[in-house]
C-alpha positions as CSV (number, residue, x, y, z in Angstrom):
1,M,92.1,103.7,111.3
2,L,94.8,106.0,109.7
3,A,97.4,103.3,110.2
4,S,95.2,100.8,108.4
5,L,94.7,103.2,105.5
6,A,98.5,103.8,105.3
7,L,99.1,100.0,105.3
8,V,96.6,99.5,102.5
9,A,97.9,102.5,100.4
10,T,101.5,101.2,100.7
11,L,100.4,97.7,99.7
12,V,98.6,99.2,96.7
13,V,101.9,100.8,95.7
14,A,103.6,97.4,96.1
15,V,101.0,95.7,94.0
16,L,101.4,98.4,91.3
17,H,105.1,97.6,91.2
18,V,104.4,93.9,90.8
19,L,102.2,94.8,87.8
20,F,105.0,97.0,86.4
21,M,107.4,94.1,86.9
22,V,105.1,91.7,85.0
23,L,104.7,94.1,82.2
24,E,108.4,94.9,81.9
25,T,109.8,91.4,82.5
26,F,107.2,89.1,80.8
27,L,105.0,91.2,78.5
28,W,107.4,93.8,77.1
29,T,107.4,92.3,73.5
30,T,103.7,91.3,73.5
31,P,101.2,93.4,71.6
32,R,99.7,94.7,74.8
33,G,103.1,95.4,76.3
34,R,104.2,97.2,73.2
35,K,101.0,99.3,73.2
36,I,101.3,100.3,76.8
37,F,104.9,101.4,76.4
38,G,104.6,102.8,72.9
39,Q,107.1,100.3,71.4
40,T,107.4,98.9,67.9
41,V,108.2,95.2,67.4
42,E,111.8,96.1,66.7
43,S,112.3,98.5,69.5
44,A,110.7,96.2,72.0
45,A,113.0,93.3,70.9
46,Q,116.1,95.6,71.1
47,T,115.2,96.8,74.6
48,K,113.8,93.5,76.1
49,V,116.8,92.8,78.3
50,L,116.8,96.4,79.7
51,A,113.1,96.3,80.4
52,A,113.5,93.0,82.2
53,N,116.2,94.4,84.3
54,Q,114.0,97.4,85.1
55,G,111.2,94.9,85.9
56,V,113.4,93.1,88.4
57,Y,114.0,96.4,90.2
58,N,110.3,97.0,90.3
59,G,109.7,93.5,91.7
60,A,112.3,94.0,94.4
61,L,110.9,97.4,95.3
62,A,107.4,95.8,95.7
63,V,108.8,93.2,98.0
64,L,110.6,95.8,100.1
65,L,107.4,98.0,100.4
66,A,105.2,95.0,101.3
67,W,107.7,93.8,103.9
68,A,108.2,97.2,105.4
69,A,104.4,97.9,105.6
70,L,103.5,94.5,107.0
71,A,106.4,94.4,109.5
72,G,105.6,97.9,110.8
73,E,108.9,99.2,109.6
74,T,107.6,102.7,109.0
75,H,110.9,104.4,108.2
76,A,111.8,101.8,105.7
77,A,108.3,102.1,104.1
78,M,108.6,105.8,103.9
79,A,112.1,105.6,102.4
80,G,110.8,103.3,99.7
81,L,107.8,105.5,99.0
82,V,110.1,108.6,98.7
83,F,112.2,106.6,96.2
84,V,109.0,105.7,94.2
85,I,108.0,109.4,94.1
86,V,111.4,110.6,93.0
87,V,111.6,108.0,90.3
88,G,108.0,108.6,89.2
89,V,108.6,112.3,88.9
90,Y,111.8,111.7,86.9
91,G,109.9,109.2,84.7
92,A,107.1,111.7,84.1
93,I,109.6,114.3,83.0
94,T,111.8,112.1,80.8
95,A,109.6,109.3,79.6
96,K,105.8,109.6,79.9
97,P,103.7,112.1,81.8
98,T,101.2,109.5,82.9
99,I,103.9,108.0,85.2
100,L,103.3,110.8,87.5
101,F,99.7,109.6,88.1
102,L,100.3,105.9,88.0
103,Q,103.4,105.7,90.1
104,A,104.2,109.0,92.0
105,L,100.7,110.0,93.1
106,P,99.8,106.7,94.7
107,A,103.2,106.7,96.5
108,L,102.6,110.3,97.7
109,V,99.2,109.4,99.1
110,A,100.7,106.4,100.9
111,L,103.6,108.5,102.2
112,V,101.3,111.2,103.6
113,L,99.1,108.6,105.2
114,T,102.1,106.8,106.7
115,W,103.5,110.0,108.0
116,L,100.2,111.1,109.6
117,A,99.7,107.6,111.1
């Protein structure tokens, strides 16, 4: 049961990162994307390439987490989750406090469940 919860929690983190990828790669300059990230039309246009690059990283991380979870590669999943937590804490400190709850907290829950399983 605990292993199933850990799997689901890790897959939730992966799905979140797919959503981050879509926002950063495809929706950055749209009204919704600009609102989510607090960007003006000008700043979104100027940072579009950087955001897309960041989105690709989030997509790759999502693939890694999903693969590790589904393949039973516990150590790889845990390493990916630790990475998400560290980056989430850094983002909360330097960019936007809500990143702590949207990124780091779900990864922490998944990490604890994976460790306990």
